[in-house]
C-alpha positions as CSV (number, residue, x, y, z in Angstrom):
1,M,0.0,0.0,0.0
2,T,1.4,3.4,-1.0
3,I,2.0,6.1,1.5
4,R,-0.8,8.2,0.0
5,A,-3.2,5.4,0.5
6,Q,-2.2,5.0,4.2
7,L,-2.7,8.7,4.8
8,M,-6.2,8.5,3.2
9,L,-7.1,5.6,5.6
10,L,-5.9,7.6,8.6
11,V,-8.2,10.5,7.6
12,L,-11.3,8.5,6.4
13,L,-11.4,5.8,9.1
14,P,-12.2,8.1,12.0
15,L,-14.8,9.8,9.8
16,A,-16.4,6.5,9.0
17,L,-16.6,5.6,12.7
18,V,-18.4,8.8,13.5
19,V,-20.9,8.3,10.8
20,A,-21.6,4.8,12.0
21,L,-22.1,5.9,15.6
22,V,-24.5,8.7,14.5
23,A,-26.5,6.2,12.4
24,T,-26.9,3.8,15.3
25,A,-27.3,6.4,18.1
26,Q,-30.9,5.4,18.8
27,R,-29.8,1.9,19.8
28,I,-27.1,3.1,22.2
29,P,-28.4,3.5,25.8
30,V,-27.8,7.0,27.2
31,P,-26.2,6.8,30.7
32,M,-28.2,8.4,33.6
33,I,-25.1,9.8,35.3
34,G,-25.9,13.0,37.1
35,R,-29.7,12.8,36.5
36,A,-31.0,10.8,39.4
37,Y,-28.3,11.5,41.9
38,V,-28.8,15.2,42.7
39,V,-29.0,16.1,46.4
40,R,-30.7,19.3,47.3
41,V,-30.1,21.2,50.5
42,T,-31.4,24.4,51.9
43,L,-28.7,27.0,52.2
44,P,-28.8,29.8,54.8
45,E,-29.7,33.2,53.7
46,A,-26.7,35.1,52.2
47,D,-25.0,37.4,54.7
48,A,-27.6,36.6,57.4
49,P,-26.6,38.4,60.6
50,A,-25.8,36.4,63.7
51,A,-28.2,36.4,66.6
52,L,-27.7,39.4,68.9
53,P,-26.5,38.8,72.5
54,Q,-28.7,39.4,75.5
55,V,-28.6,43.0,76.9
56,A,-28.7,43.3,80.7
57,G,-29.9,46.4,82.4
58,K,-32.7,48.9,82.5
59,A,-34.1,50.4,79.3
60,G,-32.9,53.9,78.7
61,L,-29.5,53.5,80.3
62,P,-26.4,53.8,78.1
63,L,-25.1,50.6,76.6
64,V,-21.6,49.2,76.6
65,V,-20.7,46.2,74.5
66,I,-17.8,44.2,75.8
67,D,-15.8,42.1,73.4
68,A,-13.6,39.2,74.5
69,G,-11.0,38.8,71.8
70,H,-10.3,35.7,69.8
71,G,-12.1,32.4,70.6
72,G,-12.9,29.1,69.0
73,H,-10.2,28.0,66.5
74,D,-8.2,31.3,67.3
75,P,-6.6,31.0,70.7
76,G,-4.8,34.3,70.4
77,A,-1.5,34.7,72.3
78,S,-0.2,32.0,74.6
79,G,2.4,31.7,77.3
80,Q,3.0,30.2,80.8
81,G,0.3,27.6,80.1
82,Y,-2.4,30.2,79.4
83,R,-4.3,31.1,76.3
84,E,-5.5,34.6,75.5
85,K,-9.0,33.6,74.5
86,A,-9.7,32.1,78.0
87,I,-8.0,34.9,79.9
88,V,-10.0,37.7,78.2
89,L,-13.3,35.9,78.4
90,G,-12.9,35.7,82.2
91,L,-12.1,39.4,82.3
92,A,-15.1,40.3,80.1
93,R,-17.5,38.2,82.3
94,A,-16.1,39.8,85.5
95,L,-16.7,43.3,84.1
96,R,-20.2,42.4,82.9
97,D,-21.1,41.1,86.4
98,E,-19.7,44.2,88.0
99,L,-21.7,46.5,85.7
100,E,-24.8,44.5,86.3
101,R,-24.3,44.7,90.0
102,E,-24.0,48.5,89.9
103,G,-27.0,48.9,87.6
104,K,-25.8,52.2,86.1
105,V,-25.5,51.1,82.5
106,R,-26.7,48.3,80.2
107,V,-24.2,45.7,79.1
108,A,-23.8,43.0,76.5
109,L,-21.0,40.6,75.6
110,T,-20.2,39.8,71.9
111,R,-19.4,36.3,73.1
112,D,-20.0,34.5,76.3
113,D,-18.5,31.1,75.3
114,D,-15.6,29.7,73.3
115,R,-16.6,30.7,69.8
116,Y,-14.9,32.7,67.1
117,L,-16.3,35.9,65.6
118,V,-14.6,37.8,62.7
119,H,-13.9,41.4,63.4
120,A,-16.8,42.6,61.3
121,E,-19.2,40.5,63.4
122,R,-17.9,42.0,66.7
123,V,-18.2,45.6,65.4
124,G,-21.5,44.7,63.8
125,I,-23.0,43.5,67.1
126,A,-22.2,46.9,68.7
127,R,-23.7,48.8,65.8
128,R,-26.8,46.7,65.5
129,L,-27.4,47.1,69.3
130,D,-26.9,50.9,68.9
131,A,-24.1,50.7,71.5
132,D,-22.8,53.9,73.2
133,L,-19.4,52.4,73.9
134,F,-17.4,49.3,72.6
135,L,-14.6,47.8,74.6
136,S,-12.5,44.9,73.2
137,I,-10.4,43.1,75.7
138,H,-7.1,41.3,74.8
139,A,-3.9,40.0,76.3
140,D,-0.5,40.3,74.7
141,S,2.6,38.2,74.1
142,A,6.2,39.2,74.2
143,G,7.6,35.9,72.9
144,D,10.7,34.9,74.8
145,A,11.0,38.3,76.6
146,E,9.2,37.1,79.7
147,Q,10.1,40.2,81.7
148,V,7.9,42.4,79.6
149,T,4.7,43.4,81.4
150,G,2.0,46.1,81.6
151,A,-1.4,46.9,80.2
152,S,-2.1,49.4,77.4
153,T,-5.0,50.9,75.5
154,Y,-5.4,51.2,71.7
155,T,-7.6,53.6,69.8
156,L,-8.0,53.9,66.1
157,S,-5.5,55.6,64.0
158,N,-5.4,55.5,60.2
159,K,-1.7,55.5,60.4
160,A,-0.1,53.4,63.2
161,S,1.5,55.5,65.8
162,S,4.7,53.4,66.0
163,E,6.3,50.4,64.5
164,A,5.1,48.3,67.5
165,A,1.5,49.5,66.9
166,A,1.8,48.6,63.2
167,R,3.0,45.1,64.0
168,F,0.2,44.7,66.5
169,A,-2.4,45.8,63.9
170,E,-1.0,43.4,61.4
171,R,-1.2,40.5,63.9
172,E,-4.8,41.3,65.0
173,N,-6.1,41.9,61.5
174,A,-4.7,38.6,60.3
175,A,-7.1,36.8,62.7
176,D,-9.8,37.3,60.0
177,R,-7.9,34.8,57.8
178,L,-8.7,31.1,58.0
179,N,-6.3,28.7,56.2
180,G,-4.9,31.5,54.2
181,I,-8.3,32.7,53.0
182,D,-9.6,36.2,53.9
183,I,-13.0,35.7,55.6
184,G,-13.3,39.2,56.9
185,G,-15.4,40.5,54.0
186,Q,-15.2,44.1,54.9
187,S,-13.6,47.1,53.0
188,D,-11.4,49.5,54.8
189,V,-12.4,52.4,52.6
190,V,-14.3,55.2,54.2
191,S,-16.4,56.3,51.2
192,T,-18.1,59.5,52.3
193,I,-17.1,62.7,54.0
194,L,-20.0,62.4,56.4
195,V,-18.7,59.0,57.6
196,E,-15.2,60.5,58.0
197,L,-16.6,63.4,60.1
198,S,-18.5,60.9,62.2
199,Q,-15.5,58.8,62.7
200,R,-13.4,61.8,63.7
201,R,-15.8,62.6,66.5
202,T,-15.9,59.0,67.5
203,Q,-12.1,58.8,67.7
204,E,-12.1,61.9,70.0
205,Q,-14.6,60.1,72.4
206,S,-12.6,56.9,72.2
207,A,-9.4,58.8,73.2
208,E,-11.2,60.3,76.2
209,F,-12.3,56.8,77.4
210,A,-8.7,55.5,76.9
211,R,-7.4,58.3,79.1
212,L,-10.0,57.5,81.8
213,I,-8.9,53.9,81.9
214,R,-5.3,55.0,82.5
215,R,-6.3,57.5,85.1
216,E,-8.6,55.3,87.1
217,G,-6.3,52.3,86.8
218,E,-3.2,54.1,88.3
219,G,-2.1,52.3,91.4
220,T,-4.3,49.2,90.7
221,I,-3.3,48.1,87.2
222,R,0.3,47.9,86.1
223,F,0.6,49.8,82.8
224,H,3.2,49.5,80.1
225,P,5.6,52.5,79.7
226,Q,3.9,53.2,76.4
227,A,0.4,52.7,77.7
228,E,-1.7,54.8,75.2
229,R,-1.3,53.8,71.6
230,A,-3.1,54.0,68.3
231,A,-3.3,51.5,65.5
232,A,-5.3,50.7,62.4
233,L,-7.2,47.9,64.0
234,K,-10.3,46.5,62.2
235,V,-12.2,45.9,65.5
236,L,-12.1,49.6,66.3
237,R,-13.4,50.9,62.9
238,A,-17.0,51.5,63.7
239,P,-17.5,55.1,62.5
240,D,-20.3,55.8,65.0
241,V,-19.4,53.8,68.2
242,P,-16.5,55.0,70.5
243,S,-14.2,52.0,70.7
244,V,-11.1,51.1,72.7
245,L,-9.1,47.9,72.7
246,F,-7.6,47.2,76.1
247,E,-4.5,45.0,76.3
248,S,-4.8,43.7,79.8
249,G,-1.1,42.6,80.0
250,Y,1.4,40.0,78.8
251,I,0.6,36.4,79.5
252,T,4.2,35.5,78.6
253,N,5.0,37.0,82.0
254,E,4.2,34.4,84.6
255,A,3.2,36.8,87.4
256,E,1.1,38.9,85.2
257,A,-0.6,35.8,83.6
258,Q,-1.5,34.4,87.0
259,R,-2.8,37.8,88.1
260,L,-5.1,38.2,85.1
261,A,-6.4,34.6,85.5
262,S,-7.1,34.9,89.2
263,P,-10.4,35.9,90.7
264,A,-8.8,38.7,92.6
265,G,-7.1,40.0,89.5
266,R,-10.3,39.9,87.5
267,A,-12.2,41.7,90.3
268,R,-9.6,44.5,90.4
269,F,-9.8,44.9,86.6
270,A,-13.6,44.9,86.7
271,K,-13.8,47.6,89.4
272,V,-11.3,49.9,87.6
273,M,-13.0,49.5,84.2
274,A,-16.5,49.9,85.6
275,R,-15.5,53.1,87.2
276,A,-13.9,54.4,84.0
277,I,-17.1,53.5,82.1
278,R,-19.3,55.3,84.7
279,I,-17.3,58.5,84.5
280,Y,-17.2,58.4,80.7
281,F,-21.0,58.2,80.4
282,A,-21.4,60.9,83.1
283,R,-19.3,63.2,81.1
284,Q,-21.1,62.4,77.9
285,Q,-24.5,63.2,79.5
286,A,-23.2,66.4,81.1
287,G,-21.8,67.6,77.8
């Protein structure tokens, strides 16, 4: 057979097979793959907001929302056998109980158990409850530098006030990432001048509350030498709710970790913070 004949066979044979298949297609059974094996499930409503926490206190009183940082799969900082998520939940509960006992304000916790909330959910809870003040409680880590100690306050700054604050912002904002995927779902862009003006006023009120924490805590709470800081933290970005993040101390310092985890330490923290909250609201009402 010549080379030309071989080439013709190579071209015509596949074509002949296709024609034969088409001619007999009615006799070839069609597989049912994918037709009878569809499972239908009801998906939750897109972007459905989480249930709001219970608010304690008399109607008409100002409302403070207390946020215990981290939780669930995100333990936060760790050291000396302690985990941040447990330390701060204990502090948040102690402050809530103290405020309920005094009966001067209303209070709610963003979480009262070991579950994780993204930053947007924490801020969203405060905004949906129309909170008058938002306090996020955390505890820090100094790695191997076990001698580092002291509490500090953070308020929002569009530009971090120092390299340390910038690193802290990067660490906290990264908590909205799960397995390398961004699950925060919020834009950082303030899109209108009205929101910017509202946020400016909110930041002034936040700074006032931070100063009250420092003043009322002197002699009871040990503060870091750089106790008042500012950082671009997502959890502080509600444009209409004065917000402060309180770093309660370094759990990599054994003495400080034990103090923060003890009933006596939680009680001292609660009394100081409750007093600062009372004074803050008294000033707001007088102004």
